[in-house]
C-alpha positions in Angstrom: 0.0 0.0 0.0 2.8 2.4 0.9 4.6 1.5 -2.4 1.4 2.4 -4.3 1.2 5.8 -2.5 4.8 6.6 -3.3 4.3 5.6 -6.9 1.3 7.9 -7.2 3.3 10.7 -5.7 6.0 10.2 -8.2 3.6 10.1 -11.1 1.9 13.3 -9.9 5.3 15.1 -9.6 6.2 14.0 -13.1 2.9 15.4 -14.5 3.4 18.7 -12.7 6.9 19.0 -14.0 5.8 18.2 -17.6 3.4 21.2 -17.6 5.6 23.6 -15.7 6.7 25.3 -18.9 9.8 26.5 -20.5 10.9 28.7 -17.6 11.1 26.0 -15.0 12.9 23.5 -17.3 15.6 25.7 -18.7 18.3 24.0 -16.6 17.8 20.8 -18.5 19.6 20.6 -21.9 16.8 19.0 -23.9 14.1 21.3 -22.5 16.3 24.3 -23.0 16.7 23.4 -26.6 12.9 22.8 -26.9 12.3 26.3 -25.5 14.7 28.0 -27.8 13.1 26.1 -30.7 9.7 27.4 -29.7 10.9 30.9 -29.5 12.7 30.7 -32.8 9.5 29.2 -34.5 7.5 32.1 -33.0 9.9 34.8 -34.2 10.4 33.2 -37.7 6.7 33.0 -38.3 6.2 36.6 -37.0 8.9 37.7 -39.5 7.3 35.8 -42.4 3.9 37.3 -41.6 5.4 40.8 -41.8 4.9 41.3 -38.0 8.5 41.9 -37.1 11.6 43.4 -38.6 14.3 43.8 -36.1 16.6 42.3 -33.4 15.6 40.1 -30.5 17.6 39.1 -27.4 16.3 37.0 -24.5 18.2 36.1 -21.4 17.6 33.7 -18.4 19.7 33.9 -15.3 22.0 36.5 -16.9 22.8 34.1 -19.8 21.7 34.7 -23.4 19.2 32.1 -24.2 18.2 33.4 -27.7 19.4 36.1 -30.0 18.5 36.7 -33.6 18.3 39.4 -36.3 15.4 39.2 -38.7 15.0 41.6 -41.7 16.7 44.7 -43.0 18.4 47.9 -42.0 16.2 50.1 -44.2 13.4 50.1 -46.8 15.7 49.3 -49.7 16.0 45.8 -48.1 19.6 45.5 -49.4 21.4 45.1 -46.1 20.5 42.6 -43.4 20.3 43.5 -39.8 22.9 42.2 -37.4 23.6 42.5 -33.7 25.7 45.6 -34.3 22.8 47.5 -35.9 21.8 50.5 -33.9 18.3 51.7 -33.4 16.4 54.7 -32.2 14.8 53.3 -29.0 12.4 56.2 -28.4 11.3 56.7 -24.8 13.6 54.0 -23.5 16.5 56.5 -24.0 14.9 58.7 -21.3 16.2 56.2 -18.8 19.7 57.6 -19.3 18.7 61.1 -18.0 16.7 59.6 -15.1 19.7 57.7 -14.0 22.1 60.6 -14.6 19.9 62.7 -12.2 20.1 60.0 -9.6 23.9 59.7 -10.0 24.2 63.4 -9.3 21.8 63.0 -6.3 23.9 60.2 -4.9 27.0 62.4 -5.2 25.4 65.1 -3.2 25.3 67.6 -6.1 21.5 68.0 -6.2 18.5 67.0 -4.2 15.4 65.4 -5.7 13.2 68.0 -3.9 15.1 70.9 -5.3 12.8 73.2 -7.3 13.6 74.1 -10.9 14.0 77.7 -10.0 17.2 76.9 -8.1 19.0 76.4 -11.4 18.2 80.0 -12.7 16.9 79.0 -16.1 14.8 82.2 -16.4 11.5 80.2 -16.4 8.2 81.7 -15.1 7.1 81.5 -11.4 5.8 78.0 -11.8 9.4 76.8 -11.6 9.3 77.7 -7.9 6.7 74.9 -7.3 8.0 72.1 -9.5 10.8 69.8 -8.2 13.2 67.4 -9.8 11.2 64.6 -8.2 8.1 65.9 -10.1 10.1 65.9 -13.4 11.4 62.4 -13.2 7.8 61.2 -12.6 6.0 63.5 -15.1 4.0 64.9 -12.2 5.0 68.6 -12.4 2.2 69.8 -14.6 4.7 71.9 -16.6 3.8 73.3 -20.1 3.9 70.8 -22.9 6.3 70.9 -25.8 5.2 67.7 -27.5 2.2 69.1 -29.4 4.3 71.9 -30.8 7.2 69.6 -31.8 10.1 72.1 -31.3 12.9 71.3 -33.8 15.7 72.5 -31.5 16.5 73.1 -27.9 16.2 76.8 -28.5 12.6 76.4 -29.6 11.8 74.2 -26.6 13.2 77.0 -24.3 11.0 79.6 -25.9 7.9 77.4 -25.4 8.6 76.9 -21.7 9.6 80.5 -21.0 6.6 82.0 -22.7 4.0 79.9 -20.9 3.1 81.2 -17.5 0.7 78.5 -16.3 0.9 74.9 -15.1 -1.4 72.2 -16.4 -2.1 71.1 -12.8 -0.8 71.6 -9.3 2.5 69.7 -9.0 2.2 66.3 -7.5 -1.6 66.0 -8.1 -1.7 64.4 -11.5 0.3 63.0 -14.4 1.3 64.3 -17.9 3.7 62.3 -20.0 5.5 64.9 -22.0 9.1 65.5 -23.3 9.2 68.9 -21.5 10.1 66.9 -18.4 12.9 65.1 -20.2 14.2 68.4 -21.7 14.5 70.0 -18.3 16.1 67.0 -16.7 18.8 67.1 -19.3 19.3 70.8 -18.8 19.6 70.4 -15.0 22.2 67.6 -15.6 24.2 70.1 -17.7 23.9 72.9 -15.2 25.0 70.8 -12.2 27.7 68.7 -13.9 29.3 71.5 -16.0 29.2 69.2 -19.0 26.8 68.7 -21.9 24.3 66.0 -21.3 25.9 63.8 -24.0 29.4 64.2 -22.4 28.1 63.3 -18.9 26.3 60.2 -20.2 29.3 59.0 -22.2 31.7 59.6 -19.4 29.6 58.2 -16.6 27.4 55.5 -18.3 28.5 54.6 -21.8 32.2 54.1 -21.1 32.0 52.4 -17.7 29.5 49.9 -19.1 31.5 49.4 -22.3 28.5 50.3 -24.5 30.9 50.4 -27.4 28.3 50.7 -30.2 26.1 53.5 -28.7 26.0 57.0 -30.1 24.0 60.2 -29.6 21.8 61.5 -32.5 23.7 59.7 -35.3 23.6 61.1 -38.9 22.1 58.9 -41.6 25.4 57.8 -42.9 26.7 56.7 -39.5 28.0 53.1 -39.5 25.5 50.4 -38.5 22.7 53.0 -38.3 19.2 51.7 -39.2 16.5 53.8 -40.8 12.8 53.3 -40.2 10.4 52.4 -43.0 6.7 51.7 -43.4 4.8 48.6 -44.7 5.3 49.8 -48.3 9.1 49.9 -47.7 9.1 53.7 -47.9 11.5 55.5 -45.6 9.7 57.3 -42.9 10.5 60.8 -41.6 12.6 60.8 -38.5 12.3 63.1 -35.5 13.9 66.5 -35.6 13.5 67.4 -32.0 15.3 68.2 -28.8 18.8 66.9 -28.6 20.1 64.0 -26.4 18.8 60.8 -27.8 21.2 57.8 -27.4 20.9 55.2 -30.2 22.0 51.7 -29.2 22.4 48.2 -30.5 20.7 45.3 -28.7 23.8 44.1 -26.9 24.5 47.6 -25.4 20.8 47.9 -24.3 21.2 44.5 -22.5 24.4 45.8 -20.8 22.4 48.8 -19.6 19.5 46.6 -18.2 21.9 44.2 -16.6 23.8 47.2 -14.9 20.5 48.5 -13.5 19.5 45.1 -12.2 22.9 44.6 -10.4 23.3 48.2 -9.1 26.5 48.9 -11.0 25.8 52.6 -11.4 23.3 53.5 -8.7 22.2 51.9 -5.4 19.2 49.5 -5.1 17.4 52.2 -3.1 17.9 54.7 -5.9 16.9 52.2 -8.5 13.6 51.6 -6.6 13.1 55.4 -6.4 13.3 55.7 -10.2 11.3 52.5 -10.8 8.2 53.4 -8.8 6.1 56.5 -9.5 4.9 57.8 -6.2 2.4 60.1 -7.7 0.7 57.6 -10.1 1.6 54.0 -9.5 -0.3 52.9 -12.6 1.7 55.2 -14.8 5.2 55.2 -16.2 8.2 56.4 -14.3 11.7 57.2 -15.5 12.3 53.5 -16.0 9.0 52.6 -17.7 6.1 50.8 -16.0 6.5 48.6 -12.9 4.0 45.9 -11.9 4.9 45.2 -8.3 2.7 42.1 -8.0 4.5 40.4 -10.8 7.8 42.0 -10.1 7.9 43.1 -13.7 9.4 46.2 -15.4 8.2 47.0 -18.9 9.4 49.9 -21.0 8.6 50.6 -24.6 9.7 53.4 -27.0 8.3 54.7 -30.2 9.7 57.2 -32.7 7.8 57.2 -36.0 8.3 53.7 -37.2 11.0 52.8 -34.8 9.5 50.7 -31.9 11.2 48.9 -29.1 10.3 47.1 -25.9 11.9 45.3 -23.0 10.4 43.1 -20.3 12.5 42.8 -17.2 11.1 40.0 -15.0 12.9 40.2 -11.7 11.0 37.2 -10.1 12.0 34.8 -12.8 15.3 36.4 -13.9 14.1 36.8 -17.5 14.9 39.7 -19.8 13.3 40.1 -23.2 14.4 42.8 -25.7 12.9 43.6 -29.1 14.1 46.5 -31.3 12.4 47.3 -34.6 12.7 49.9 -37.3 9.4 48.9 -39.0 6.9 49.6 -36.2 4.9 46.4 -36.0 4.1 44.0 -33.2 6.9 44.2 -30.7 4.5 44.8 -27.8 2.5 41.6 -28.5 5.6 39.6 -29.3 7.3 40.6 -26.1 4.4 39.4 -24.0 4.0 36.3 -26.1 7.6 35.3 -25.5 7.2 36.0 -21.8 4.1 33.7 -21.6 5.9 31.0 -23.6 8.8 31.1 -21.2 6.6 30.9 -18.1 4.7 27.9 -19.5 1.5 29.9 -20.0 -0.8 29.7 -23.0 0.3 31.8 -25.9 -0.7 32.3 -29.5 1.6 33.0 -32.4 0.5 36.4 -33.8 -1.6 36.2 -36.9 -1.3 38.3 -40.0 -2.5 41.9 -39.6 -5.9 42.6 -41.1 -4.9 46.3 -40.8 -2.0 45.7 -43.1 -4.1 43.6 -45.4 -6.6 46.3 -46.2 -4.9 49.6 -45.4 -3.7 50.5 -49.0 -7.1 49.6 -50.4 -8.8 51.7 -47.7 -6.9 54.8 -48.8 -8.0 54.4 -52.5 -11.4 52.8 -52.2 -12.7 52.2 -48.7 -15.8 50.4 -49.9 -13.7 47.9 -51.7 -11.5 47.5 -48.6 -14.5 46.6 -46.5 -15.5 43.9 -49.0 -12.0 42.5 -48.9 -12.3 42.5 -45.1 -15.4 40.3 -45.2 -13.9 38.0 -47.9 -10.8 37.4 -45.8 -12.9 36.8 -42.7 -15.0 34.3 -44.6 -12.1 32.4 -46.3 -9.1 33.1 -44.1 -10.3 33.8 -40.6 -7.7 31.6 -38.9 -4.8 33.5 -40.6 -5.7 37.1 -39.7 -6.3 39.1 -36.5 -10.1 39.5 -36.6 -10.4 39.3 -32.8 -8.3 42.4 -32.1 -10.3 45.7 -32.2 -7.1 47.8 -32.3 -6.5 46.6 -35.9 -9.5 48.5 -37.3 -9.1 51.3 -34.7 -5.5 51.9 -35.9 -6.7 52.0 -39.6 -9.5 54.4 -38.8 -7.0 56.8 -37.2 -4.6 56.5 -40.0 -7.3 57.6 -42.4 -8.3 60.4 -40.1 -4.7 61.7 -40.0 -4.6 61.6 -43.8 -7.7 63.9 -43.9 -9.9 61.1 -45.3 -12.7 61.8 -42.8 -15.5 60.0 -44.6 -13.3 56.9 -45.1 -12.3 56.9 -41.4 -16.0 57.0 -40.4 -16.7 54.0 -42.5 -13.9 52.0 -41.0 -14.9 53.0 -37.4 -18.5 52.0 -38.2 -17.2 48.7 -39.4 -15.3 48.4 -36.2 -18.3 49.1 -33.9 -20.3 46.6 -35.9 -17.7 44.0 -35.4 -17.2 44.9 -31.7 -20.5 46.3 -30.6 -19.5 46.2 -26.9 -16.2 48.1 -27.2 -16.5 51.6 -25.7 -13.2 52.8 -27.1 -14.3 52.1 -30.7 -17.4 54.2 -30.2 -15.2 56.9 -28.7 -13.1 56.8 -31.8 -16.2 56.9 -34.1 -17.3 60.0 -32.1 -13.9 61.7 -32.8 -14.3 61.0 -36.5 -17.8 62.4 -36.6 -16.6 65.4 -34.5 -13.7 66.0 -36.9 -16.2 65.9 -39.8 -18.4 68.4 -37.9 -21.2 65.9 -37.7 -21.9 66.9 -34.1 -25.2 65.1 -33.4 -23.7 61.8 -34.6 -20.6 62.4 -32.6 -22.8 62.9 -29.5 -24.6 59.6 -30.2 -21.3 57.8 -30.4 -19.8 59.4 -27.2 -23.0 58.6 -25.3 -22.8 55.0 -26.5 -19.2 54.8 -25.3 -20.3 56.0 -21.9 -23.2 53.5 -21.7 -20.6 50.7 -22.5 -18.4 51.7 -19.6 -16.8 54.9 -20.7 -13.3 55.9 -21.9 -11.8 57.3 -18.7 -13.7 60.6 -19.0 -12.8 61.4 -22.6 -16.3 60.9 -23.9 -17.7 63.2 -21.2 -15.2 65.9 -22.0 -16.0 65.7 -25.7 -19.7 65.9 -25.1 -19.2 69.0 -23.1 -17.0 70.5 -25.8 -19.5 69.7 -28.5 -22.4 71.3 -26.5 -20.3 74.4 -26.1 -19.5 74.6 -29.8 -23.2 74.1 -30.7 -24.1 77.1 -28.5 -21.7 79.5 -30.4 
């Protein structure tokens, strides 16, 4: 009887181990190979389905488990990517100024609760209320520069110096805007006596041996990638405030590893940067932090450049994806994570947005017919279950000034997903842009009845009512 009980226990343990997933089995050679094979199959299929063009690097226990380059350096598709290819990583590059601020704080050269006015930038009186701590958490309410897209630091200064009012009382709300980043970099320059670029190179890039990283590289710079769209047309690149560090995937991993092991700043300082004290559900200087899962996530977008990394402290997993053809890095990053944790995952399907976007620009009615034909004949191949596909297409048409076409796509979206409040909000915006105010009100009210869109629908209804009174 005792023998039978022990046998059952052994069988139970074997069953548990067999379903524990890739992450728990990585120490075993065969299972490690199986995990790598699964990841490679996922990434290869994503590339073949035009869902990823870029570099990927995955580590477990500080050891590279998988690394691969898929696709091309630019829209000519003449040069293959490799691990030395450098990318614009968008907002992820904001981590360097956040950490630089903390380094100066640890050296006693500034305090996080110093107000901006201390640095004598000639800014309005609001600078007496906003602190560095507010800046690194996007909680200062300072005037925005993003909507105006200054093409130089001088223009950014003019915007900030000519705006006397804050968006909200410092510390009471959150506004993600590059004005915070701009001022952080200027404070670093003022305190260190160096340019921002010089400080980062001397104190971060060189110590970490990030040998293939460069600030604001020109187009002919060696190993530089260029972003391009689904038609392989080179996209415009940001002419903006200075101080954007471009990196290759190996250098970005060196950076993440240094943060994890407190090479540059203390663990206490790292936690200060990681957790936003003013809005724990919003980004900090180091991206988003999900405390329950012990997971850091940071993504960056600059035109068609898009990057993401997932830093799983609990399971000691790092996943990095860099792309110059803005596609599905967000979905792929989480899919890889689920795969490694032994959770259910699905290989991303072909994009229905990509399949009908060209046709939508030229003949939206024909595009809608194509949509239904593909749904009838190829439903398993395309992403018909994701409302963001049609939502993204509707907004692309709206940006192109094709208001009527965008309305038709948003109407298709609300028909396909009749319980999605966000899609009715989007349809409302299209009607509003087209000055069809009554229809816009109907759509916004529908969005509210379905659960609302975090107050946006209510704001737009009030705005429309005020405009109708005029």
